[in-house]
C-alpha positions as CSV (number, residue, x, y, z in Angstrom):
1,M,13.1,29.1,16.0
2,T,14.4,31.3,18.8
3,V,12.3,32.8,22.2
4,N,13.8,36.1,23.0
5,G,16.9,35.3,21.0
6,K,17.9,32.0,22.3
7,P,16.9,28.5,20.9
8,A,13.5,27.5,21.4
9,R,12.8,24.4,23.9
10,A,9.8,22.2,23.6
11,T,9.4,22.7,27.1
12,D,9.3,26.5,27.0
13,S,6.1,28.4,28.3
14,L,5.5,31.7,26.5
15,R,4.6,35.0,28.4
16,I,2.9,38.0,27.3
17,G,5.4,40.3,26.0
18,D,8.1,37.1,24.7
19,L,9.7,37.5,21.2
20,V,9.1,34.6,19.1
21,E,11.2,34.5,15.9
22,F,11.7,31.8,13.3
23,E,13.1,31.0,10.1
24,L,11.1,29.1,7.2
25,P,13.3,26.6,5.5
26,A,14.0,26.9,1.5
27,T,11.0,25.8,-0.5
28,V,11.7,22.4,-2.1
29,N,10.5,21.3,-5.4
30,L,8.9,17.9,-4.8
31,E,7.7,17.4,-8.6
32,P,9.0,14.3,-9.6
33,V,11.6,13.5,-12.6
34,G,11.5,10.0,-14.7
35,E,14.3,7.7,-13.7
36,P,15.7,4.9,-15.5
37,I,14.2,2.5,-13.2
38,P,13.3,-0.9,-14.9
39,L,9.7,-2.0,-14.2
40,D,8.2,-5.4,-14.6
41,V,5.4,-4.2,-17.1
42,V,2.8,-7.1,-17.5
43,Y,0.3,-4.9,-20.1
44,E,0.4,-1.6,-21.7
45,D,-1.4,0.3,-23.8
46,E,-2.6,3.9,-24.7
47,D,-4.3,4.0,-21.5
48,L,-3.2,2.4,-18.9
49,V,-0.1,0.1,-17.4
50,V,-0.5,-3.1,-15.3
51,L,2.5,-3.4,-13.8
52,N,4.2,-6.3,-11.0
53,K,5.2,-3.8,-8.3
54,P,8.7,-5.9,-6.2
55,A,8.7,-5.5,-2.6
56,G,10.5,-2.8,-1.3
57,M,9.6,0.0,-3.8
58,V,7.8,3.3,-2.4
59,V,4.7,4.0,-4.7
60,H,5.0,7.8,-4.7
61,P,7.4,10.3,-3.5
62,S,7.2,11.2,0.6
63,A,9.2,12.1,3.4
64,G,12.4,10.2,3.1
65,H,11.8,8.9,-0.3
66,A,12.6,11.7,-2.8
67,S,13.6,9.4,-5.7
68,G,13.8,5.5,-6.7
69,T,9.9,5.3,-6.4
70,L,7.5,3.7,-8.8
71,V,6.3,7.1,-9.8
72,H,9.8,7.7,-10.9
73,A,10.0,4.8,-12.6
74,L,6.8,5.6,-14.5
75,L,7.8,9.0,-15.5
76,G,11.0,7.3,-17.0
77,R,9.6,5.2,-19.3
78,G,8.1,8.5,-20.8
79,G,4.9,9.1,-22.3
80,Q,1.9,10.9,-20.8
81,W,0.3,10.1,-17.7
82,S,-2.7,11.2,-15.5
83,A,-2.5,14.0,-13.3
84,A,-5.9,13.3,-11.7
85,G,-4.2,11.9,-8.9
86,G,-2.2,15.1,-8.1
87,A,1.1,16.7,-9.3
88,G,3.0,14.1,-7.1
89,R,1.3,11.1,-8.1
90,P,1.3,11.2,-12.2
91,G,-0.5,7.8,-13.2
92,I,-1.0,6.6,-9.8
93,V,-4.6,4.9,-9.6
94,H,-4.1,3.0,-6.3
95,R,-1.3,1.9,-4.2
96,L,0.6,-0.7,-2.6
97,D,2.4,-0.7,0.8
98,K,6.2,-0.7,0.2
99,G,6.8,-4.0,1.5
100,T,3.8,-5.9,-0.3
101,S,4.4,-7.1,-4.0
102,G,2.1,-7.5,-6.6
103,L,-0.2,-6.4,-9.7
104,M,-1.0,-2.5,-10.0
105,L,-2.6,-0.1,-12.1
106,A,-1.3,3.2,-13.4
107,A,-3.4,5.4,-15.9
108,R,-1.9,7.2,-19.0
109,N,-4.6,9.9,-19.3
110,D,-7.1,11.4,-16.7
111,V,-10.2,9.8,-18.6
112,A,-8.8,6.4,-17.9
113,H,-8.0,7.4,-14.0
114,R,-11.5,8.5,-13.4
115,S,-12.8,5.4,-15.0
116,L,-10.5,3.0,-13.0
117,S,-11.2,5.4,-10.0
118,A,-15.0,5.0,-10.3
119,Q,-14.6,1.3,-10.6
120,L,-12.6,1.2,-7.4
121,A,-15.2,3.2,-5.6
122,D,-18.2,0.7,-6.8
123,R,-16.4,-2.0,-6.2
124,S,-16.4,-3.6,-9.7
125,L,-12.5,-3.6,-10.0
126,S,-11.5,-6.5,-7.9
127,R,-8.1,-7.1,-6.0
128,S,-7.0,-10.4,-4.8
129,Y,-4.0,-11.2,-2.4
130,L,-2.0,-13.9,-1.2
131,A,-1.2,-13.7,2.4
132,I,1.1,-16.0,5.0
133,V,-0.4,-15.7,8.2
134,K,1.0,-16.5,11.7
135,G,-1.1,-19.4,13.6
136,R,-3.7,-21.7,12.1
137,L,-6.8,-20.3,11.1
138,G,-9.7,-22.4,12.1
139,A,-12.7,-21.5,9.6
140,D,-11.6,-22.3,5.9
141,Q,-13.6,-18.8,4.7
142,G,-14.8,-15.8,6.4
143,V,-15.4,-12.1,6.2
144,L,-13.5,-9.6,8.4
145,E,-15.4,-6.1,9.4
146,G,-14.4,-3.9,11.4
147,P,-14.1,0.3,10.8
148,I,-10.5,1.4,10.1
149,G,-8.9,4.6,11.4
150,R,-5.7,5.8,13.3
151,H,-4.4,4.2,16.1
152,P,-5.4,6.2,19.0
153,K,-2.3,6.1,20.5
154,D,0.0,5.5,17.6
155,R,-0.8,8.1,14.5
156,L,1.7,6.0,12.4
157,R,-0.4,2.9,12.6
158,M,-3.9,2.1,11.7
159,A,-6.6,0.0,14.0
160,V,-10.2,-0.9,13.9
161,V,-11.4,1.9,15.8
162,A,-15.1,3.0,16.7
163,G,-15.8,5.9,13.8
164,G,-13.2,4.8,11.4
165,R,-14.2,4.2,7.9
166,A,-16.2,0.9,7.3
167,A,-14.0,-2.0,5.7
168,R,-14.6,-5.3,4.5
169,T,-12.3,-8.1,3.3
170,R,-13.3,-11.3,2.4
171,Y,-10.7,-14.4,3.0
172,A,-10.3,-17.8,2.1
173,V,-7.9,-20.5,3.4
174,V,-5.5,-21.9,0.6
175,E,-3.4,-24.2,2.4
176,R,-2.2,-24.8,6.2
177,R,1.2,-25.9,7.5
178,P,3.0,-25.8,10.8
179,G,2.4,-22.5,12.5
180,H,1.3,-20.5,9.4
181,T,-1.7,-20.6,7.3
182,L,-1.9,-19.5,3.8
183,V,-5.0,-17.6,2.9
184,R,-6.3,-15.4,0.0
185,C,-8.1,-11.9,0.6
186,E,-10.7,-10.0,-1.6
187,L,-10.9,-6.5,-0.9
188,E,-14.4,-5.1,-0.8
189,T,-13.3,-1.9,0.3
190,G,-9.8,0.0,0.1
191,R,-8.6,1.2,3.4
192,T,-5.1,2.0,4.2
193,H,-3.2,-1.4,5.6
194,Q,-6.8,-3.2,5.4
195,I,-5.8,-6.6,4.8
196,R,-2.8,-6.0,7.1
197,V,-5.1,-4.5,10.0
198,H,-7.8,-6.8,9.5
199,L,-5.8,-10.1,10.0
200,A,-3.9,-9.0,12.9
201,A,-7.2,-8.0,14.6
202,L,-8.4,-11.4,14.0
203,G,-5.3,-12.8,15.8
204,H,-3.4,-13.7,13.0
205,P,-0.8,-11.1,11.8
206,I,0.8,-11.4,8.6
207,A,4.3,-13.2,8.9
208,G,7.0,-11.0,8.5
209,D,5.2,-7.6,9.1
210,P,6.8,-5.0,11.8
211,V,4.0,-2.9,12.3
212,Y,1.2,-4.9,13.0
213,G,2.8,-8.4,13.9
214,R,4.1,-10.0,16.8
215,R,7.5,-9.8,18.1
216,R,9.9,-11.2,15.5
217,S,11.7,-14.6,16.1
218,L,14.0,-16.5,14.2
219,G,13.0,-17.3,10.5
220,D,10.3,-14.5,10.5
221,P,10.8,-12.9,7.0
222,E,12.0,-9.6,6.3
223,R,9.0,-8.1,4.9
224,P,5.5,-8.7,5.0
225,M,4.3,-11.5,3.3
226,L,1.8,-10.0,1.2
227,H,1.3,-10.3,-2.5
228,A,-1.3,-8.8,-4.9
229,T,-2.0,-11.7,-7.2
230,A,-4.7,-10.9,-9.5
231,L,-6.5,-7.7,-10.8
232,R,-9.8,-7.5,-12.7
233,F,-11.6,-4.5,-14.1
234,R,-13.0,-3.2,-17.3
235,H,-11.0,-1.5,-20.1
236,P,-11.6,2.3,-19.5
237,R,-11.9,2.5,-23.4
238,T,-13.3,-0.2,-24.7
239,G,-15.4,-1.7,-21.6
240,A,-13.5,-5.1,-22.6
241,E,-13.3,-7.1,-19.1
242,M,-9.3,-7.4,-18.2
243,V,-8.2,-9.9,-16.1
244,F,-4.5,-10.3,-14.5
245,Q,-2.7,-12.7,-12.7
246,A,0.8,-12.5,-10.9
247,L,2.5,-15.5,-9.0
248,P,4.2,-14.2,-5.7
249,P,8.1,-13.7,-6.0
250,A,10.8,-16.1,-5.1
251,D,10.9,-14.9,-1.1
252,F,7.6,-15.2,-0.7
253,Q,7.6,-19.0,-2.3
254,N,10.8,-19.7,-0.2
255,F,9.2,-18.9,2.7
256,W,6.2,-21.0,2.3
257,E,8.0,-24.1,1.2
258,S,10.3,-23.7,4.4
259,L,7.1,-24.5,6.5
260,S,6.6,-28.0,5.1
């Protein structure tokens, strides 16, 4: 971009008669293509796939992630995938953060996608997570409520803010160890970063969380200790109840054992 033939600066003030010229970048095709990326598939049929996502894998293409995502891996498996979530997110019914491991659903067709999305909306599809948080939670169980929206000063973060979308998380303490607590969380709503935001607002951020946690200290894990451990829903075609569980990966278990 130039102003009167000179490179534009963010501090420039425009005057009547100034000539502003700019050049649009070339159009980039963001439609993903399949890649031969192995996946830990827990269950698969003609309508859906249940998989165990590894920590570190991004779910769908975005800025800085044009390849190597879960979407690319799904397309690499071949077959049909739902388009209800948009061209850039074939099959994706819901998502997990890059640093979160655990169970996810993907839909093979739009009928299955709409059914699973409706179950998410009416809360008949349940998701359970295990999290290792910093500090000792006093209550054995509780409900975390607080509207979640964009942080007023940092648009890359979410926060409990007035005017945000209603959010509700149930939690129960599984075990306490020095300096940390293992909790099980049940999502009643599905806001961005919901568990991470609610636990941080409670004063017990997830260990290893670089966004909502406290300043890193020696021995902190390299990623948030958050794992999607259970899924329960009704099959979109048969109506049968489907229940799946997945143990946390080795880094999660090793960190927890190191606290004893």
